[in-house]
C-alpha positions as CSV (number, residue, x, y, z in Angstrom):
1,M,-8.8,16.0,-8.8
2,Q,-5.1,16.6,-8.1
3,I,-2.6,14.5,-10.1
4,I,0.4,14.8,-7.9
5,Q,4.2,13.9,-9.2
6,D,6.8,14.5,-6.4
7,I,6.9,12.9,-3.2
8,S,7.5,15.6,-0.7
9,S,4.0,17.2,-1.9
10,T,2.2,13.8,-1.7
11,K,3.7,13.2,1.7
12,S,2.5,16.8,3.0
13,L,-0.9,16.0,1.4
14,C,-1.4,12.7,2.9
15,R,-0.6,14.0,6.5
16,S,-3.1,16.9,6.2
17,L,-5.7,13.8,4.9
18,K,-5.3,11.9,7.6
19,Q,-6.4,14.7,9.8
20,E,-10.1,13.9,8.6
21,G,-10.0,10.4,9.0
22,T,-8.3,7.1,7.9
23,L,-6.9,7.1,4.5
24,G,-7.3,4.5,2.2
25,F,-4.2,3.5,-1.0
26,V,-4.5,1.9,-3.7
27,P,-1.4,1.2,-5.8
28,T,-1.8,0.5,-9.3
29,M,0.0,0.3,-12.4
30,G,-2.9,2.1,-14.4
31,Y,-4.5,1.0,-17.3
32,L,-7.4,0.5,-14.7
33,H,-10.4,-2.1,-15.3
34,E,-13.4,-3.3,-13.3
35,G,-11.1,-5.2,-11.1
36,H,-8.7,-2.1,-9.8
37,L,-12.1,-0.1,-9.8
38,S,-13.6,-2.6,-7.3
39,L,-10.4,-1.9,-4.8
40,V,-11.0,2.1,-5.4
41,K,-14.7,1.9,-4.9
42,Q,-14.2,-0.1,-1.7
43,S,-11.5,2.6,-0.2
44,V,-13.8,5.2,-0.8
45,K,-16.4,3.5,0.9
46,E,-14.4,3.0,3.9
47,N,-12.4,5.9,3.9
48,P,-13.0,9.5,4.1
49,N,-10.2,9.9,1.9
50,T,-8.5,7.6,-0.9
51,I,-5.5,8.3,-2.9
52,V,-4.3,6.3,-5.8
53,S,-0.9,5.3,-7.3
54,I,-0.3,4.7,-10.8
55,F,3.3,3.9,-11.7
56,V,4.1,1.2,-14.1
57,N,7.2,0.0,-12.1
58,P,10.2,-0.7,-14.3
59,S,11.5,-3.0,-11.4
60,Q,9.2,-5.6,-11.4
61,F,9.7,-6.6,-15.0
62,G,12.1,-9.0,-16.3
63,Q,14.2,-9.0,-19.1
64,N,12.3,-9.3,-22.4
65,E,8.8,-8.8,-20.4
66,D,6.2,-6.2,-21.4
67,L,7.5,-3.0,-19.7
68,D,7.7,-0.9,-22.9
69,T,4.4,-2.0,-24.4
70,Y,2.4,-2.4,-20.8
71,P,-0.6,-0.5,-21.7
72,R,-1.4,2.8,-20.4
73,D,-3.8,5.6,-21.0
74,L,-3.5,8.3,-17.9
75,E,-6.6,10.4,-19.1
76,R,-8.8,7.6,-19.0
77,D,-7.6,6.3,-16.0
78,V,-8.2,9.8,-14.3
79,A,-11.8,9.8,-15.7
80,L,-12.7,6.5,-14.3
81,L,-11.3,7.5,-11.1
82,K,-13.1,10.9,-10.3
83,E,-16.3,8.5,-11.7
84,C,-15.4,6.6,-8.2
85,G,-15.0,9.5,-6.1
86,V,-11.4,9.7,-6.0
87,E,-9.7,13.4,-5.6
88,Y,-6.2,12.4,-5.2
89,V,-3.9,10.5,-7.6
90,F,-0.1,10.0,-6.9
91,N,2.0,9.6,-10.9
92,P,5.7,9.7,-10.2
93,N,7.9,8.7,-13.1
94,A,10.6,6.2,-12.6
95,Q,13.4,8.7,-12.0
96,T,11.6,10.2,-8.7
97,I,10.8,6.4,-7.3
98,Y,14.8,5.3,-8.2
99,P,16.7,8.1,-8.4
100,S,20.3,7.9,-9.6
101,G,22.3,5.8,-6.7
102,F,19.3,4.1,-5.4
103,D,20.7,0.9,-3.9
104,T,18.1,-0.6,-1.3
105,W,16.2,-3.5,-1.9
106,V,13.1,-5.6,-0.3
107,V,13.9,-9.1,-1.2
108,P,11.2,-11.5,0.1
109,E,12.7,-15.1,0.6
110,K,10.6,-18.4,0.7
111,L,7.1,-16.7,-0.2
112,A,8.9,-15.5,-3.5
113,S,10.7,-18.6,-4.3
114,V,8.1,-20.4,-5.7
115,L,4.9,-20.2,-8.1
116,C,5.7,-16.7,-10.4
117,G,9.1,-16.2,-8.4
118,K,10.3,-19.7,-10.4
119,S,9.6,-18.2,-13.6
120,R,10.1,-14.4,-12.8
121,P,12.9,-14.0,-11.0
122,G,13.3,-10.6,-9.0
123,H,9.7,-9.7,-9.7
124,F,8.7,-9.7,-6.2
125,R,11.8,-7.7,-5.0
126,G,10.2,-4.9,-7.4
127,V,6.8,-5.5,-6.1
128,A,7.7,-5.5,-2.5
129,T,10.2,-2.6,-2.9
130,V,8.3,-0.1,-4.9
131,V,5.1,-1.0,-2.4
132,L,6.9,-0.5,0.6
133,K,8.2,2.8,-0.8
134,L,4.6,4.0,-1.6
135,L,3.6,3.3,1.7
136,N,6.3,5.3,3.1
137,I,5.3,8.4,1.0
138,T,1.2,7.8,1.6
139,N,1.5,6.5,5.1
140,P,-2.0,5.0,4.7
141,D,-4.1,3.1,7.4
142,H,-5.5,0.8,4.8
143,M,-4.3,-0.5,1.6
144,Y,-6.7,-2.8,-0.7
145,M,-5.4,-5.6,-2.9
146,G,-6.8,-8.1,-5.0
147,I,-6.8,-11.6,-4.2
148,K,-6.0,-12.2,-7.9
149,D,-2.6,-11.6,-7.5
150,Y,-2.5,-13.9,-4.4
151,Q,1.1,-14.6,-3.9
152,Q,2.0,-10.9,-4.6
153,L,-0.9,-10.6,-1.7
154,R,1.1,-12.8,0.5
155,I,4.2,-11.5,-0.2
156,L,3.1,-8.2,0.7
157,K,1.3,-8.9,4.0
158,Q,4.0,-11.0,5.1
159,M,6.3,-8.0,4.5
160,A,3.9,-5.7,6.8
161,S,4.1,-8.3,9.5
162,D,7.9,-8.4,9.5
163,L,8.6,-4.9,9.3
164,H,6.2,-3.6,11.6
165,L,4.3,-1.7,9.4
166,D,1.4,0.5,10.4
167,C,-1.1,-0.4,7.5
168,D,-3.8,-2.5,7.3
169,I,-3.7,-4.7,4.0
170,V,-7.4,-5.4,2.8
171,A,-7.8,-8.4,0.5
172,C,-10.6,-8.0,-1.9
173,P,-12.2,-10.5,-4.2
174,I,-11.2,-11.2,-7.8
175,V,-13.7,-9.6,-10.2
176,R,-14.5,-11.8,-13.3
177,E,-15.7,-10.9,-16.4
178,A,-19.4,-12.3,-17.2
179,D,-17.9,-15.4,-18.8
180,G,-15.3,-15.8,-16.0
181,L,-12.1,-14.7,-17.3
182,A,-10.5,-13.0,-14.5
183,M,-9.9,-9.3,-15.4
184,S,-6.2,-8.2,-16.0
185,S,-4.7,-5.3,-17.8
186,R,-2.9,-8.0,-19.7
187,N,-6.4,-9.4,-21.7
188,S,-6.0,-6.4,-23.6
189,Y,-2.8,-8.4,-25.4
190,L,-5.2,-11.5,-26.2
191,N,-6.7,-11.3,-29.9
192,P,-10.4,-13.0,-30.0
193,D,-9.4,-16.6,-30.6
194,E,-6.5,-16.7,-27.7
195,R,-9.1,-14.6,-25.3
196,K,-11.8,-17.2,-26.2
197,R,-9.0,-20.4,-25.5
198,A,-8.1,-18.3,-22.0
199,L,-11.1,-19.4,-20.2
200,S,-10.3,-22.7,-20.0
201,L,-8.3,-21.2,-16.8
202,Y,-11.8,-20.6,-15.5
203,H,-13.1,-23.8,-16.4
204,G,-10.2,-25.6,-15.0
205,L,-10.5,-23.9,-11.6
206,L,-13.9,-24.5,-11.6
207,K,-13.7,-28.2,-12.4
208,A,-10.9,-28.5,-9.6
209,R,-13.6,-27.1,-7.2
210,E,-16.1,-29.7,-8.7
211,L,-13.8,-32.4,-8.0
212,Y,-12.7,-31.4,-4.5
213,E,-16.9,-31.1,-3.6
214,Q,-17.1,-34.6,-4.8
215,G,-14.8,-36.4,-2.7
216,E,-11.1,-36.0,-4.6
217,R,-8.2,-35.2,-2.3
218,D,-5.1,-36.1,-4.2
219,C,-3.7,-32.9,-6.0
220,G,-1.9,-34.8,-8.2
221,Q,-5.4,-35.9,-9.7
222,I,-6.5,-32.7,-9.4
223,I,-3.9,-31.2,-11.2
224,E,-4.0,-33.6,-14.3
225,T,-7.5,-32.6,-15.0
226,I,-6.9,-29.1,-15.1
227,K,-4.0,-29.8,-17.3
228,S,-5.8,-31.9,-19.5
229,I,-8.8,-28.8,-19.7
230,I,-6.0,-26.1,-20.6
231,Q,-3.9,-28.1,-22.7
232,E,-6.7,-28.9,-24.9
233,S,-7.4,-25.2,-25.4
234,G,-4.0,-24.5,-26.4
235,G,-2.7,-22.9,-23.5
236,R,1.0,-23.3,-22.7
237,I,1.4,-24.1,-19.0
238,D,3.8,-22.4,-16.5
239,Y,2.8,-23.8,-13.6
240,I,-0.6,-25.3,-11.9
241,E,-0.4,-26.3,-8.2
242,C,-2.1,-26.9,-5.1
243,V,-0.8,-25.0,-2.1
244,D,-0.8,-24.0,1.1
245,P,-2.7,-20.7,1.4
246,L,0.0,-19.2,3.9
247,T,3.2,-20.6,3.0
248,L,2.2,-21.0,-1.0
249,Q,4.2,-24.7,-0.6
250,S,2.8,-27.1,-2.9
251,I,1.1,-30.1,-1.1
252,S,-0.1,-33.3,-2.2
253,E,-3.6,-33.8,-0.2
254,A,-6.3,-31.2,-1.0
255,K,-7.8,-29.8,2.1
256,D,-10.4,-27.2,2.5
257,D,-8.0,-23.7,2.5
258,T,-5.9,-25.2,-0.3
259,R,-5.5,-22.7,-3.1
260,M,-5.4,-23.7,-6.4
261,M,-2.7,-21.5,-8.2
262,L,-1.7,-21.4,-12.1
263,A,-0.1,-19.2,-14.4
264,V,-0.5,-20.2,-18.5
265,Y,0.4,-18.5,-21.7
266,F,-1.9,-17.9,-24.5
267,G,0.2,-16.8,-27.4
268,K,2.5,-14.4,-26.1
269,T,0.5,-13.3,-22.9
270,R,1.0,-14.7,-19.8
271,L,-2.6,-14.8,-17.4
272,I,-2.6,-16.1,-13.8
273,D,-5.5,-16.9,-12.0
274,N,-6.2,-18.8,-8.7
275,M,-9.3,-20.1,-6.6
276,A,-10.1,-21.7,-3.0
277,L,-10.8,-25.4,-3.7
278,K,-13.9,-25.0,-1.1
279,A,-16.5,-22.7,-2.2
């Protein structure tokens, strides 16, 4: 296992790895769970070499968010990646990625103005900028990302198209706990009671899908049903929306490709989840 922290060495390594065939890349903020590892395993399966980045990106955290308390455990992460067959990890520090005088940002527009972009201004500017930097450093053929962060996935796919990036972004399925809760590093913040109540996210999404399959097409009705399920569990709703899967704009009439998107607080922990209405 090679853990590399500087940019020039990582660039040189990735150039040599690409001579052996395609290079897969999985960007992470560490504290890996089975969701991350499913991306890693897919990359390892599909490419001769895979590099994983572990970098808690300060520019995607807003004021009063959890940058300082975000869970970190590099030793554990490295052990998990070794088990998956990963040999290369890029683990830079903030000064390496954002040196003194750094002044260039990627600012997504419409796709970042809705959903999480409304309540976390600047978040997707930080995400898009760091991912572009990581892609420029690693120059992979394929980058693997989870559908759980659906808005992020759409924004990065749009960035890759708009900026003519020579990298295929592979969308990977949401990985859930046995009881349905979408895996997230922030699940570790939940106390046992909050963890139990957070299942209302999954139950609400399943109910939305059930309503759609029964013929309900009024997004307002579907949203109200989910809202009641989540509020009964004590969740504080940031948003619940039916959106177009490409534009992420809120819609009033549900279709097969409509995506249910939600963000809810349980205690101080904000969780997101999503699901296509048609199974």
